[in-house]
N, C-alpha and C positions, 0 to 999 in steps of 0.2 A: 408448303406442306407442313402439316403438324408433325412435331417431333415424335409423337406416339401415333402409330398407324398400323394397320393390319399387315401391310407389306411395304418396307422401306427399301430404298436402293442406295448403295454407297459404292461408287466405282463399278457399277454393273452387278454387284453381289447383293442378293436378296438376304435380309436379315430378319430374325424373329424378334418380336417385341414381348417383353416378359414383365410381369407384375409380381413383386416379391411381397407376400403376405406373412407377417411376422409379429410377434409380440415385441413390445418396446424393450423388454429385458433381453431379447436376443438381437438387439440392433447391431452389436459388434459383428456377429456372424453374418447378418444380413448385409452389412456394409461390405465386408470382404467378398461375399458371393457376388454382390452387384458389380463390384470392380472387376472380378474375374470374368463374369459374363460379358461385360462391355469390352474387356480385353480380347474377347473372342469374336467381337463384331456385333453382338446383339444390342438392341435398344432396351434399356431396363427402366421400369417405373419403380422408383424407390422413394418412399415418402420424404426423405431428407432432401432429395433432389428436386421434387416436383411441387411440394406445398410451401408456399411463401407466406410471410406475414400478411394477414388480411384476406387470404384465400378461404373459401368455404371448404372445409376439410372433407365433408361428406360428398360434395359435388365433385371435387378433385378425385377422390378415390373411385367414385362411380365411373367417372370418365376413363380413368386409368384401367379399371378392370374390363370395361366393355370394349376398349380399343386394343387390349393386349391379346396376343396369340396365345400365351400360356400364363397361368398363375401358379407360381411356385409357392407352396405352403410350407413354411418352416415348422417342423413338428418338435415340440419340447413340453415339458410340464407346464410352462407358463403359457404357451400359445394354445394348447388344447383347452385351457381354462378361460381363454379370452373370447368373449362373445363378439368382439369386433373382427378378430381373425376369422372366426367361424362364418360370419356374414360375408366376409370378402371371398373366401374360397367357394362357398355354396353358391354365390352369385354366378360364378364361373362353371361350377359343377352342373347346374341345370342346363346351361348352354351345351355342355358336353353331352349330356343325356339326349338333347334334342338333335344335335349334329352327328352323333355317333363317332366323333373324333376326340382324341385325348387332348384335354386342355388344362387339366389340373395335375401338377406334378408334386408329389409329396417329397420333402427332403427332411429326413429324421436326424436330429442333432444330439438327441438324448433319449433315454428310456422314458417312455410315456405311453399312455393308453391312446391308441390310434383311434380317431373318430370313426363311428360305425360305417359311414358311407365311403370311407377311405380304405377300409380294411381289405377290400379285394384288389387293391392297387399295390404294385411293387413300388417301394420307395427307394430314393437314393440314400444310401446309409453313410452319413458323415461321422458316425460315432467313433469308429476305429481309425479312420484315416480320411482327412479332408480330400486328398488327392483322389482316393477311390470314389468318394461321394461325388466329386465334381465330374469325373469320367462318366459315372452312371447317369448323373442328371443331363449332361450335355449330350449324351448318346441318344436321349429321348427327345431332343428338341430338333424340329425340322423346320427349316434347313440348317445344316451345319455350314459354317462360314470358312471360306478359303482365305486364309491370311498369308503371312510370310512376306518378306521383303520384295520378292519378285512374284507375288501372287500364288505361291504354293506350288504343289504338284499339279500336273495335268490331271484332268478329271478322273481317269481310270488308271493312273500310273503310279499309285503309291498309298492308296487308302488301305489296301489289304496288309501291306507291309507295316504301316504305322499302327493300324489296329492290333496286329499281332504283337508289336512291340509294347504297346500300351498294356495289353493283357499281361505280358510278362513282367513289366514294371510293377504293376499293381498286385500281382500274385506273389511277388517276392520269391520266385522259383529260381532266380539266378542273381549273382551279385549285381548291385547297382552299378559298379564300375563297368561291368560287361554290357549293361544296357546302354550306358552312355557311349561306349565304343561302338555299339551297333547303331546308335542314333547319329553319329558323326557323318557317315556317308549320306544319310537321309538329309541332314542340314545342308551338306554340300550340293547334293542333287537339286534341292529346293532353292538354292542360292540365297539361303537365309544366313546372312553374315553374323547377326547377333546370336543365333542358335549355334552356329558353328564355333564361334568364340567360346560360348558357354561350355560346349562339349570338350574343347581343347584345354581350357584352363581347369575344369573339374578333374580331368584326367592327369594333367601335369601339376596342378597346384596353383593357387593364386599367388601372385607376386605383389606383396604389400610390404613397404619398408618398415612400418611400425604396427605393432599389434593393437591398434586402436580402432574404434568404430569406423567403418568404411561407408562413404556416402554414395557410392556407386551402385547401389542396388544389391548389396551382399548381406542384407538383414537376415537372410535365412541361414547364414554362417556365423551369426553373432551369438556369443555366450555371455551370460551374466556369471561374473566370477567374484570372489572376495579376495582381496590382497592382504597378505600378512607381512608387513615390513619388519617384524620383530622375530622372524624365524619360523620354523615349521611347527605345526600343532603336534601334540603328543598323541600319537595313534593308540597308545596303550591306556589312555585315560579312562577310568572306569565309568565316567559320567556319560560316555557315549553309548553305553549299554551294548557294546559289541557291534554297533552299527555306525560307521563313520559318517554316514549321511546325516545323522542327528547333529553332527557338528556344524552343519550349515545353519541351523537355527541359531546356534550360539554365535556364529560369525555375523549373522544378520543383525543381531541385537547388541553385540559387542562393537559399538562404533569407535571405541577408543583404541582398539587393537586391530581391527579389520575395516577396510573400506571397500565398497562395491566398485566394480570396474568391468565395463563391457569391452570384449575384445573379439576379433574376427579370427576364426580358425582357418588357416590357409593350406593345410595338408591336402594332398591329392585324395580323391574319393576312396581309392583303394586302401590307403593308409588308415583313413577314418573307419572303414569297414573292418579292417584287421584289428585296430585298437578296440573297437566297440565289442567285437566278438570275444576279446579277452578280458573285458572288464568285469569287475565284481559289483553286483547290485548293492552290496553293503559297503562298498568302499567310496572313495572320493576320487575324482579326477584332479590332477595337479600339474602345473607346469611352472618352470622357472622363467622369469622375465627380468630384463635389465631395468634398474630404477630409472635410468635416463630415457627409456622408451615410454615410461608412465608419466613422468614429471617433466614439464618444460625446463624447469630450473632445479637441478639437483647438485648437491655437494659431492655426491659420489655416484655418478651416472652409471658406472660399470658394476655397482653392487647388485647381486642378484636377490630378488624377492620371489615369494611363492604365491601363486594364484590358485584358488581352489574352486571347483564348481560340481554340480550335481553329477552322480555316477552315470546317469543315462544321457548326459549332454551330447555325446557324439551321436546317439540314436536320434535325438531330436533334430540335429543338423542333417543327418541322412534322410529324415522325413522331409525336411525343407528342400533338399536337393531333389528328392523324388517328385515333390510338387512342381518345382521349376521345370524339370524335364518333361513332366506330364503336360504342363501348360504350353511348352514350346511345340510339342507334337500335336496337341489338339488344334493349334492355330494353323497346322499344315494340312489338316483334313480337307479334302477337296469338297467343293460345293455339291450338295445333294440335288438330284433332279426333282423338281417340284411336280407334284401331280396336277 
């Protein structure tokens, strides 16, 4: 059976096949989206995956579009100017008109003029939050995939609860820590051990011995900082213009006195929320680190040095946690009944 087909089966679960139409300048976004859709069980046609050296590009793309259940068109200033992208989604659009079924799914990632034929369609909005856009997009894809370590929830025994929690997460109507606490029993009921561990450690805090980049999937908690081995910066320096965030540009360029360092923030999500709520948008986040935790060989390992990062850094981490939580819940949505 061809890897791209109108309806494929994997362990008895029907999956949708999705063609991603995008400008080459939006490849990073398209690559991330393809990975997330595949993580939810769908089969994705993405040019980097499907076109090999020596292949006829036009023929490959035509085959991918004709055999896909949906075409996701990534909308951006670059894509709406691309004749190639226009040809791709229009090829599926006319199939949509003939069949009367929704086959073209717009995904807007930046402000742009939406093509005339797509203006009557609601688009998945990735501009403010990738997580929200992903929820909007996947909710329009039929069928939804039942994942999870033990097959997810029974068909009618959790979808409403998960959908309500997803709406709460994306609306930001309650603290993220509360949402994770509500997700924990859902993960236990679904026997999803990875999801349950995620909830527990986000609530309690991650236990990592050294504040160095963690290779176990914690990239969403990673921060870019600048280390000052020679003491703290002068917060009163007039050159910052009353905005300490301007100091980051100085640190980035002054490689003699500051050096970049990535670290993972291990605080419980509730502490992150509390610290972020009290942060100043014109200030800097800073923390004290042991020199021995930064350098393998240090003459004074207990000496404390200061690490600085952008003032909204905790907000970015919270958005990363929100995305992870959303993706875990989406994987537990039960399989839809096919018409």
